[in-house]
N, C-alpha and C positions, 0 to 999 in steps of 0.2 A: 625102770629103764636102769638104774643107776646097777643093780643085781645082773641085769643081763650083760652089763659091759663087764662086771665083775668076770662072770662064770668065762665069756670070752677070751679075756686075759687070762685066766687062767688055766685054758683051751692049748691057745696059739703058744703059751711057755711049753708048756706040757707036750706039744710038736714038738717042738726044738729039739727037745733034750729030747725026744725018740729016736729024732732023724738024723740029729749030729751029734753022734757020741763022741764024734773028737774035742769034744765041750769037758768031757771030765780028762781028757789027758796034763796033765802039770805042763807049765811053763810055758802056754802062753799067752804071748805079749806082756811077760813079766813086770818090764818097765813105763807101760803104758798111763799108768796112771799116777807116775812121775812126771810128769811133763809141764810145764809150767802154763803152757798154754797149747791147745789143740781143739781143732773145727771138724766138723763132719755134717751131717743132714739127717732131716726125720720124714716120714711116709706116714702116711696116717689117716685114719675112719675117725669121722665126727660125727656127733647128733646133739644139734643143738635145740633151745626149747627157752620157752617165754616166762616169767613167774608176772601175774596176770593181777592185778589189784580191779574191780569192778568198780564202775560209776556209781555211787548210790542214788542219784538222780533218776525221777521216771523223763521218759523220752517220749514225747507227744501221746504221754499219758500213760506209756507200757513201760513195764522192767525188760531188762534184758539182761541175758546171760554170756558173757563169753571166753573161750573158752579153747585150750590147741586139742584138736581134734586128733592130728597126725603128725610124727617126725619125720623126715624123710632124711636120709643117712646120705653124710657128705664126706668131702674127699680134704683131707690136707696135707699141704707142703712146705719145709722149713731149712735155713740154717742153722749151724750150733755153731757157738763160741762157748768155749770152756775155760775158766783162770782155776787154777790150782791153789786153793787159800792156804789147806794146812791137809794134813795126811784124813782126813776122815769130809772135807769139807770144801765145796767145790760152788765158785758163782757161775752161772750159763745163760747166757741171751740166746733169744732162740727166736729169732721173727717168722712169723709165721701167717701162711697167707689158704684161708678154710675158705670152703664153698658150701654152703648149707641151705636148710630152705625150713618152714615151719606151716602149716596148715591152722589158719584160725575157723573157728565155727560159731557163728551167734546164735541163741537161741529168746526166743520170745516166751515169755512167762517161764510155763511150766514146760511147750510144745516141743517139737519134735526141732533136728535143727535148721534154723531160717536160710540162713547162707552160709558158706565157706570160703577164705580167699588163701592163698599162699602168699607167703610173706619171704624172700629168699636173699639170701645175705651173701656177699663175699668179703670179710674183712680180712685187714692184714694185722696182724696185731705183733707188739712186741712188748716180748713178755722177760722177765727177769725173775731166776729164780736163784734159791741158796738151796741145793743137794747137799742130803747128808750121806754115806755111804758106810755100811756097815764092813765089819772084817773081813775081805777077801777069803772063801774058799775055794779049793782050787780054782774054775773057773766061773765061776758064780759070785758075783755079788751084790746085794740088794740094796737097795735106796728109798727115802723118801725124798721128796724135794717141795716147796712152797713159794710163794712169792704174789708176781702181779702186775699188771702194766696197762697200755694204754692199746686201743684197735680204731682204725679207719675202715667205716667200710663200704665199698667201692663197685655194691650192687643194688642201690639203693633205687628205687622205681617209682616216680612221681605220678606217676598215672595209676598207680594202685592204689586200693582205698585205704591201706595203711600205711603209713611213708616213715621209716625210721629216721630218727637222729643219725647225723656222720662221725660220733665219736664214742667211746664210752670207755668206763674206768674198769679195771676189775681185777680178783685177787683168784688164784688160781694153786691148787695143792694135787698132789698125786703121790704113785711109788711105783718101784719098775723093779728090773733087776738084769745088771749088766752083763752079758755073756760073752765072755772071750776065748774066741778062735785064732786062728792065723799069724792071718793079715791084719784083721777088723777087730773091730768092738761090737756085739749090737745087743740093743737094749729096747726092750718093748717094756711101754713105760703109757698108765690108764693117771689118764690127769682130769679135775673136775674145776670149770672155772664159774664164779659168778660177778656180774655185772650191779652195777651201783648208779649209775645213771638212768633218770626214766626214758624211753626209745621212743616214746608213741610223741612223734609231730603233732600239735594241735591242729585243727582246722583253719582256725583263724590266721599261723604259721606258713603255709603252706599256699598254691595255688589248687582250689577244690572247685572249682567252675566246672569242670570238666565228669565231676565224680556224681552220679546218681541219690538221692535222699537215702534209698536200702544201703546205696557206697560207706555212705558217710555216717550209719551205726557204727559200722565195726570202728570209729574211731569216739564217738560221743559214749560208746558204752560205757568206753574201757577207760580207769583213772590214769592206773599207772602200767609200761611196761618192762620187764628188766629181763635181759641176757642170761642162761643158761648154755652151758658146751658139756659134754662128755668127749673127750678125747684119746681115743688108744691109737700110740701113734710107734713107730720102732725106728730108734736112732739107730744111723751109723755112723761111728768113730775110729 
């Protein structure tokens, strides 16, 4: 999945190079990077995933194997605040709202899939990044960035077999390239985020009275559930 997103990033960057020849012209926004503070917004696509640690104990005498069977494409929208620290260094605050979903399937022993459920999330993330930019070449300037933050999930559904916890901490790193146009700066950017918290809410910590015994297997067969996300965004500044 990561390789597919990298290929998509390179493809989109090539399209902008082909269809916007003015980007090669000298002098677009020559003082854009000298501002102490500037603002922008981001639009993007995301793919969310889970890191799953199975439970070793038997459930009613049976072993169950749980995995993410399908990744659903999602959408991201955010705002950007950029603080210039030095010629090559910037500090960025990028609150972003994500819409994402994943399908989780469990198997009994080594048989075919027994059941599948969809876990939807609407997290609002508050990341802070340190951005290192290379020397500007004509109207291109590649960069690396890394950081982390916290997010709050507003898409929790207590009726679903799997209930996620409302908050997570994460680290995130990625790369992009600033493209300077006459009136704005565009940056295709690819990022990978890894969460730290075990996001699975145990049955004893939720109201599980409405769940069937089969529904409960989704939670009892998992020991730990952690967030992962790949985001391809387009920053306008």
